N, C-alpha and C positions, 0 to 999 in steps of 0.2 A: 504494500500499500504506500502511497505518496506520503512522506513525512512531512508535514507542515512545521514551519518554525514560527513561534509566536513572538510578538514584539512586546516586551514588558515596559509599561509605563509607570511612573511614580506620581502620586497625587499628594499635594501638601494638605495637611489637615488643619493647620493654623494660618490664619491670614498673615500674621507677622512673619511666619515662615516663608510665605510665598513672596511677600515683599522683599525679604532679604534676598531670596534666590533670584528674583528678577533683577535686583539691583546689581548682584554679583555677575550675572549673565551679561549685563550691558557694559561691564567694565572691559577696557581694552586690555589684552594680554601684555604681560611685562615686556617692555622694550618698544611700546606704542604701536599703532596700526591697528586695524581691525581684524577680528578673527576671520580667516578665509572660510566660506561656506562650502560645505561638501558638494561635490558635482558627481554627476552619474558618469560611470565609465564609458568611454567611446567604443564604438563598434570595431573590434580588432580584425575580425573577419567573418565572412558568411558563407556557408556551404549550401550552395543551390544547386540541385541536380538537374542535368540537361542530358539529351540524348545526341551524341555526336553523329557524324556522318557515317562512321563505321558501323553503327548500330541502326541501320535504316529500316530494317524489317520490324514493323510494329508488332507482329505476332510472336515475336521472340523475346524472351527475358534474358539479358545478358549478364555476364560477370561484371561488376562495377570496375571501371578502369580510371585512369587520371582524367581522361577526357570527359568523364561524366560530371566533374566538378567544374562549374561554370567559371570561377575565378582561377586563372592560371597561376597566381601567386599562392594559392593553397594547395598543399601536396597531401595526397592521401597515403596512409600507411597501413600494412596489414600485419596482424599478430594471430599466430595459429594456423594450422593447415586449412581449417574450415573457413577462414576469413574470405578465401577466394572461391567458396562454393556459394556464397549469398548471390542474390540476383536483383536486377532492377525490376521496378514495378511502377504501374501507373501510366499517365500520359503527361507529357509536358505541357504546361498552360492549363491544365484541367483544375477547377475548384472542387470537384467531386472526388476524382481520384488523381491527386497530384503525384508528380514524378518522385521517386525515391528509391530506397533499397528494402528488400525483404529477405528474411533469414531462415525461412522454413526448410531449405535444402542444406543448411550447414550440418555437417555430421559430428560436430563437436563444438567446444566452447571457441570463441574468437574474440577479437577486439579490432575494431577500426578506428583509427585516429587520424587528426589533421594538424598540419603546421604550416606556419608562414615560411616561405623560402629563406628570408633573411633575417627573421626576428623571432624571439621568444615571447612569452607573455608573463605579465605580472597580473595574476588573478586573485590578489588580495583586496581587502576592503569592500568596495562597492561593485567589484566585478561580478558578472552574472552570465548565465547561459539560457537561451531560449531555444527549444526545439519542438518539432512535431513528433509525436510518437504514437504507436498503436501496438497492442500486444494481444496474443491469444494463448490459451492454456495458462500454465503457471510461469510462463517466461516473464521476465522483468528486464527493463533497460536501466542500466547503471552507468553514471559517468566514470570515465577512466582517464588518467593523466600520466604523461611521462615527463619527469623532471630533466632538467638540463644535464644533471649528473648520471642520467640513464636509468634512475629508479622509476619503475612503472607502478601505479597504484589504482585500486578500484575503490569507489566511494560506497558508503553505506546507505545512499539515497536511491530508492528503488521506485521505478515507475512501472506498475503492473495493473492488470484488470483495466486496460483502456480499450474498450471495443471499437472506438472511432477515433481516426487520427485527430489528435488534439495537441493544442499548443500548451506547453508548460514553461515556466520560467523559475530559475532557482539560482542561489548564491552557493559559492563553495565554502564560505566561511565557517559554517558549522557542521560541515561533512566530516565524518571520521574515515580514515583511509587504511586499507590493507595492501600490502605489497603483492604485486601480481608477477607470476612468471611469464615472461613475454613469449616463450616458445610453446609452453603447455597451456598458457591462459588459465591458470589455477592460482588460488591464493596461497600465499606462503608467509612464514613469519619473518619478522625483520631482524632476528639475531638476537644476541644478549641485550641490547639496548631497549628491546621492547618486551622482555620477559616479565611476567609477573604471576602471582599465585592463582589467578582466575582464568589462566590460558588465553587471555585476550591476546590479539596479534595486531592491534592498531599501530600504524606507524607514528613514532613519537616526534611531534613538532615538524611536520613536512613543510618545506619551503616552497609555498605557492607563488613566490615572487619570481621564480625561474622555471616556468613551465615551457617545455619545448613542443608537446603535442597534447591535444585533448581530443577526446572522442567518446564512443560508447562501447560497451562489452555486453555479450550475452554468455553466461556461464553454464548454459544448457544447450545440447544439441537440438536442432529443430526436428519436426516430426515428419518432413517431407512436404510434397504438394498437397494443397488443401488448407483446412482451417484448424489443424490440430494443435500446433504450438510453434510459435514464431514470434519475432518483433519486426516492426516496420519503422523506418526513420524517414523523415521528410527533411525540410530545410532546417539548418542548425545555424544559430548566431551566437558568436562569442564576444562579449563585452569585457574589455580590460585594456590595460596599457601595454604597448608593444615596447620591447627592450631588444636593442641590436644583439645578435647572436655573436658570441665570441668563441674562438676554438672550434673543435670539431666533436661531434658526438655520433654515436651509432645510429644508423637508420636502416630501414628496410622497405 
């Protein structure tokens, strides 16, 4: 089920307390100048699925390739053998069956990620993700990130029981992360640093200011053609700060 994050507010019970709070808030920070107002994170990139000329047969579902991503500055990456078993679906430009990817034919767990050619992402603070998802069976869509140091992680935020392609928006701030094996696409522990008596394996203090790739993961094999078990993804928008990439990291 989608986990919602509540926003806590504080209410003053005494008028004098409220007056003091307002007066304090109006004071300029030490050093002079007004306190900068928070601003929404800019759009870092958008994954919009298109059908290239090489996939001209509208009766055929194809394996998604780089040319299926409209923006040439956004690179698609595959993790797990089943990543290249998923298929395109829908019709470009359709409001009823928009173009995207469908995972029923994936024979194992997989992850698909995206990255900018020349920049990493700072997904801290007010950064957020917007994507269209649909699920069938007990399949869930989870966010996955690959940090600049090569660490790959899957989040505990799950999108499930979504019978109609629907838009969701979420922040990465309160998500807990588990390390992901990029070859087998299974969760693994983070070593001694994450050890505890409750057998929890959350990654301690992940640095989301240095994200190289972000995408989605399905930890279950699909059920094949039909409506048994799958996930479907449409447009994906990533809002955050872009950071010039330095050095080299592994890619596939």
